N, C-alpha and C positions, 0 to 999 in steps of 0.2 A: 540632525533631522529637523525639518521645519514643522510649524504647527499644523499645516495641512496634512503632512505625512503622518504626524502623531495621531491625528483624528481618524486616519484610516487603519491604525493598528488594530489587529484582530482582537477586539475586546467584548465579544458577544456574551456577556455574563449571563444573560437570560437563557443561553443554550447550555449552561453548565449542568442543569438537571433536566433539560428538555429531552423527552423520549426521541426527538428527531435528531439529536446529536449523537452520531455513532462514535465520534472521537472528540473529546474535550480535554485540552491541555491548559492548565491554569498556573500562572506565575512560575513557569519552569526555569530553573537555573541548572546549567550544566557546565562544568569546568573540569579541566585536567590539571594535574599537578597540585602543589600546595604552597602556602606562604607567599613569598614574592614571585614565585614561579608559576602562579596560576594562569592558565589560558582559558578565558571565558568564551564559551561558544554561544550559550543562550543565557539571557539575564531577564527574568521576569517576563518570559514569552508566553503568549496566549494564542490558542488556535482552536477553532471548532470546524469539524467536517460533518455535514449532515447526511442523513440517509438519502441516497439517490443523487448525491452531489459529487461532481468531479472537480477537484482542486489541483491546479498545477503548482509546482514548487520550482521556481527558477532562482538560482543564486550562483555567484562565482565559485569556482573551486576553492575549497578551504573555508567557505562561509558557514558550513555546518549542516548541509543538506543530509548527508549520511547520518550524522548524529541525531538530527530531528527524526528521521525515519526509524532509526534504531530505538529511540525513546518511545515513539508512537507504537512500535511493534513489540515493546517490552523486551528488547534485546539488551538494553542498557537501562540503568536506573538514574533518575535525575538527582542532582544534589539538593534540590528544593522544588517545591510545587507539587501539584497533583495531576494525574493522568487518569481520565475516565474513559473506558470503552463501554458504550452503552451506559447502563446505570452502575457499573462496577468501578470502584476506585481502585486503581491497580498499583499505586506507588509502593504500598507497604506489603504487597503480596509476597509470599514465600517463592523460592525458585520453582518449586513444584506447581504452585498455583499459577504462576506466570507461564510456565510451559503449557499448562492446560488451557489458559486463555489464548495463547498463540495457536494452539491446535484447533480450537473450536471457533474462535472469534476474529482471527486475523489471517489474511492471505497475503503472500509475498510473491512479487514478480520482479525479477532482476534483468539486467541488460543481457546476461548470459543465461540461457534457459535452465541449466542445471537439471535436465531430465536424466533419469537413470538409463544409461546407454544399453543395458542388457535386456530391458523390458520394452514392450510395445507402447505406443501412445495410450492405448486404453488401460494397460496395466499401470502406467505411471499415474493415472487418475484413480485407479482402484486401490492402490497401496495406502495412501493417506486415509482413505475411508475405512479400510480394514483396521488401521491403527486406532481410529476413532471408535470402532466397535460395530460397524455395519456388517451385515452378512455379505458374502461375496456376490450373491445374486443381486441384492439391492445396490451394492457398490457398482457392479457391472452395468446395471440398468441406468444409474445416474451418470456413469462415465459416458455411456452412449448418447444420452440426452445432451450433455454438455459439449461433447465433440461435434455432434450434429449442429448444435446452436452456433458453435464457432466455425461452422462450415468446413470441418476437418474430419467428419465421421467416416468418410471413405478411405481415410488413412489410418483408421483405428488399430489395425493389426501390423503397422509398420514401426520399426524401431527408429529412434531419433536420427541415426546416421542416414536413414533412407528418406528423411524429410528435408524440405527446404528450410531456410532460416525463418521465413514467415510462418511456415507450418509448425515448426518447433516452438515458436513463441506463442502461437495460438493454443498449442497443447499446454504450455506452461501457464497461461492465463486460466485455462479450464481447470488445471490441477489446483491452482491457487484458490479457486472458489468451490472446489469439490465438496468441502465440508460445510458449505453454507456460511461463511464468515459474515460479520456485519461490517468489516473494514478491510479494504484492499490497499496495500502499500506497494508502490511500484518505483523502481529506481532505473531510469532510462530504459523503459521496456522496449523501445523501438530504436535504441541507439545503434544497433548493429545492422539495421535493415536499410535497404534502398528506399528512396522517397515514396515510390508507389506502394511497396510492400508495407512500409511504415504507416501510411495512410489507411491501408486495408486493415491492418492489425488494430490501429487505434479506433477505427469505426466499430470493429467487433467488440472491443473492450468498452467503448462508450455505450453501445446498445445493451450490453450485459449489465452495466451499472444502472442504466435508466429502467430496465425491465425488472430487475430484482430488488431495487431499493438499496443496493450496496453503496457504501460510501468509499470514495477513492481519493487518495493523496498520491500524486504522480510527480516525481522528480524528473525534469527534462530540460535539455538545452534547446529543444525545438520550439521556437516561439510561435510557429504556425500551428502546431498542435495545441500549445498552451492557449492560444486565442480561441480555440473551439471548446475549451472547458468552461465551467461556470464562473470561475474566478481564478486569479493567479496571485500567489503570495511569494514573498522573498524574505530573506533574513538580512537585517540591517542593524548594526550595533547591538546585536544579541536579541533583538525583537523580531517577531514575525509580523510583517505588515502586508496589507493588500496593495497591489500595484495595478 
């Protein structure tokens, strides 16, 4: 890595305790195996994602994109370093506390929508809100608002099999933010869509982030979409760097 690249490494230390940093990762180490068989994925990696910011994550297969998303979403624990979501330092939380953080503060969108097939689009949004503790009435009203915002409200009573791929993914995005998280993590959210539908879904997602102040880290191979985000990062030699 040359000196110019090193200068672009994501080292915004001032953001570590900043109220604007929805996600702050500091000196993250992540490896698999032990002894001489260690496979280092991240080594002293740093990343901030601020409220209302769209950050694209582009890296070759095997570079650690999924590992980074899993760490940020508290699905894996780092071998070293700290992860802050908002003002909460999460690295040492118990499994129960991490589950609570994921339920309230993190939303996930995957390449495959993973909607519950036996339930309608609206019910897919109501269920996570009921788990959080909202009444069915309040959950239903919020589900309608989100589906209308994603321009899919007219399909609220349809099951996933009755929706197009783009419609399914817009429902998945709405579900991911149903509980009002501060951080959205997306793994190839438009990867299964045709270019026109991909553009439409991304524009809806982008508008949602800008309007709500949500922070979003989006892994994608689509350089065209990445160019429309606030910035792009990659993983190189175990570090997270701006490109």
